[in-house]
C-alpha positions as CSV (number, residue, x, y, z in Angstrom):
1,M,156.1,70.3,85.8
2,R,157.4,67.4,83.6
3,A,155.5,64.9,85.3
4,T,152.3,67.1,85.5
5,L,152.0,67.3,81.5
6,P,151.6,63.4,80.9
7,V,149.4,63.3,83.8
8,I,147.0,65.8,82.3
9,L,146.9,64.1,79.0
10,L,146.1,60.6,80.4
11,L,143.4,62.1,82.3
12,S,141.9,64.1,79.6
13,T,142.1,60.9,77.4
14,L,140.1,59.0,80.1
15,L,137.8,61.5,80.3
16,T,137.2,61.7,76.5
17,A,136.8,58.1,76.5
18,C,134.2,57.8,79.3
19,A,132.3,60.7,77.9
20,A,131.8,58.8,74.2
21,N,128.5,58.6,73.2
22,R,127.2,55.0,73.3
23,E,124.4,54.3,70.9
24,S,121.6,52.0,72.1
25,S,121.1,48.7,70.6
26,P,118.4,48.8,68.1
27,G,116.5,45.9,69.9
28,R,116.6,47.8,73.4
29,Q,113.1,49.5,74.2
30,I,112.3,51.7,77.0
31,S,109.2,51.0,78.8
32,Q,107.0,53.6,80.8
33,S,103.9,53.3,82.7
34,G,101.1,55.9,83.3
35,T,99.3,58.6,81.5
36,L,100.9,61.5,79.8
37,K,98.6,64.5,80.1
38,V,99.1,67.2,77.6
39,H,97.1,70.4,77.2
40,P,95.0,69.7,73.9
41,G,95.8,73.0,72.7
42,L,99.5,71.9,72.3
43,L,98.4,69.2,70.0
44,G,96.2,71.6,67.7
45,Q,93.0,70.2,69.2
46,P,90.2,72.2,70.3
47,V,90.2,73.4,74.1
48,P,87.5,72.2,76.4
49,A,85.7,75.3,77.8
50,E,86.8,74.4,81.3
51,L,90.4,74.7,80.5
52,Q,90.1,77.9,78.4
53,E,91.2,81.1,80.1
54,A,88.4,83.9,80.4
55,P,88.8,86.4,77.7
56,I,90.4,89.9,78.9
57,A,88.1,92.5,78.2
58,R,89.5,95.5,76.6
59,A,86.5,97.8,76.5
60,N,86.8,101.7,76.5
61,P,87.0,103.0,79.7
62,A,83.6,104.5,81.4
63,P,83.0,108.2,80.7
64,G,84.7,110.1,83.7
65,T,87.3,107.5,84.0
66,T,91.0,107.8,83.4
67,P,94.1,105.5,83.8
68,D,94.7,107.3,87.1
69,T,91.4,106.3,88.4
70,D,91.9,103.0,87.4
71,R,95.0,102.6,88.9
72,K,93.6,104.0,92.4
73,T,91.0,101.7,92.1
74,A,93.1,98.8,91.8
75,Q,95.3,100.0,94.4
76,A,92.2,100.1,96.7
77,D,91.6,96.6,95.6
78,L,95.0,95.7,96.7
79,R,94.8,97.3,100.0
80,T,91.9,95.1,101.0
81,Q,94.5,92.3,101.3
82,R,95.9,92.7,104.6
83,S,98.2,89.7,105.2
84,V,101.6,88.9,103.9
85,Y,102.5,85.1,104.2
86,F,106.0,83.8,104.8
87,D,107.9,80.6,104.2
88,L,108.8,78.4,107.2
89,N,111.2,80.4,109.5
90,R,111.7,83.1,107.0
91,A,111.1,86.7,107.3
92,D,111.8,87.7,103.5
93,I,109.3,89.2,101.7
94,R,107.9,86.8,98.8
95,I,107.8,88.9,95.5
96,E,103.8,88.2,95.0
97,F,103.3,90.4,98.0
98,D,105.2,93.3,97.0
99,P,102.2,94.9,94.8
100,I,100.0,94.7,98.0
101,L,102.8,96.4,100.2
102,Q,103.4,98.9,97.4
103,A,99.5,100.0,97.5
104,H,99.7,100.3,101.2
105,A,102.9,102.4,101.1
106,H,101.6,104.5,98.4
107,Y,98.1,105.0,100.3
108,L,100.3,105.9,103.4
109,A,102.3,108.5,101.3
110,A,99.1,110.1,100.0
111,N,97.6,110.1,103.4
112,P,100.2,111.2,106.2
113,Q,97.7,111.1,108.8
114,S,97.2,107.5,108.6
115,V,99.1,105.2,110.8
116,V,99.2,101.1,110.4
117,R,100.3,98.6,112.9
118,I,102.3,95.5,111.5
119,D,101.6,92.5,113.5
120,G,104.1,89.6,113.2
121,N,103.1,86.0,113.5
122,A,104.6,82.6,113.4
123,D,103.1,79.2,113.5
124,E,103.2,77.0,116.5
125,R,106.3,74.9,116.0
126,G,109.1,77.0,117.4
127,T,109.8,77.8,120.7
128,P,108.0,80.9,122.3
129,D,111.1,82.9,122.3
130,F,111.9,82.0,118.8
131,N,108.5,82.6,117.5
132,I,108.5,86.1,119.2
133,R,111.8,87.0,117.4
134,L,110.5,85.5,114.1
135,G,107.3,87.5,114.3
136,L,109.3,90.6,115.2
137,K,111.6,90.0,112.0
138,R,108.5,89.5,109.7
139,A,106.9,92.6,111.1
140,E,110.1,94.5,110.4
141,S,110.4,93.3,106.9
142,V,107.1,94.4,106.0
143,R,107.7,97.8,107.3
144,Q,110.9,98.4,105.6
145,A,109.4,97.0,102.2
146,M,106.7,99.8,102.7
147,I,109.2,102.6,103.4
148,K,111.3,101.3,100.3
149,H,107.9,102.3,98.3
150,G,107.7,105.8,99.7
151,A,105.6,105.5,103.3
152,S,107.1,107.2,106.3
153,G,108.6,105.0,108.9
154,K,106.8,107.1,111.5
155,Q,103.3,105.8,110.1
156,I,104.6,102.3,110.6
157,H,104.5,100.6,114.0
158,V,105.6,97.0,114.4
159,K,104.5,94.4,117.0
160,T,105.0,90.7,117.5
161,L,102.5,88.1,118.6
162,G,104.7,85.0,118.1
163,A,102.5,82.1,117.9
164,S,99.6,83.7,120.3
165,N,97.4,84.9,117.5
166,P,96.8,81.9,114.9
167,K,94.5,82.7,112.0
168,L,93.6,78.9,111.8
169,K,94.1,76.6,114.5
170,G,94.9,73.1,113.4
171,R,98.3,71.0,113.4
172,N,98.8,70.6,109.6
173,E,100.5,72.6,106.9
174,E,97.6,74.5,105.8
175,S,97.0,76.0,109.4
176,W,100.9,76.5,109.9
177,A,101.1,78.3,106.4
178,A,98.1,80.7,107.3
179,N,99.8,81.4,110.5
180,R,103.3,82.5,109.1
181,R,102.1,86.0,108.3
182,A,102.3,89.6,109.2
183,D,99.1,91.7,109.2
184,V,98.7,95.4,108.1
185,I,96.4,96.9,110.4
186,Y,95.0,100.5,110.0
187,E,95.0,102.4,113.5
188,K,94.1,105.5,112.2
189,E,93.0,105.9,108.4
190,N,91.8,109.0,106.4
């Protein structure tokens, strides 16, 4: 115990000395090369039209529409998106796809006669066995997310296609990214 205290004091003194601020010499300059790009709006300058965001229209709703019909329209728009994309060798749902799966789940909950099939896919880079398992994990992840959002598990079937059904053929990152997906296919729709 007695030896520990002096060692701790010595170490803390050394660390404090090493961490002391060193002022740079007045003649020392830092050189940088390249162009610094800053949005003109941050500098108080006018923003060119091509960099301006489109204004959001906040018009009064049309006669006969309600926030509920607007919500249903938005969900119908989301339901037109039928593919969920995944990161390499992953089966977890990325957050940007949650609203799409929620819209499909709400539709299924409101239409109990409807049935969907989730086809899990993978890119070509794994072994056939690995890609089959990964496709199944992806399809099951989508199924579980839709159940979490209110769909019945009886309405959702899963299938794996592995790498046998590419959306894009090619041997580049764009093709591989397009093929790492699960597709929502309506087998029976009301």
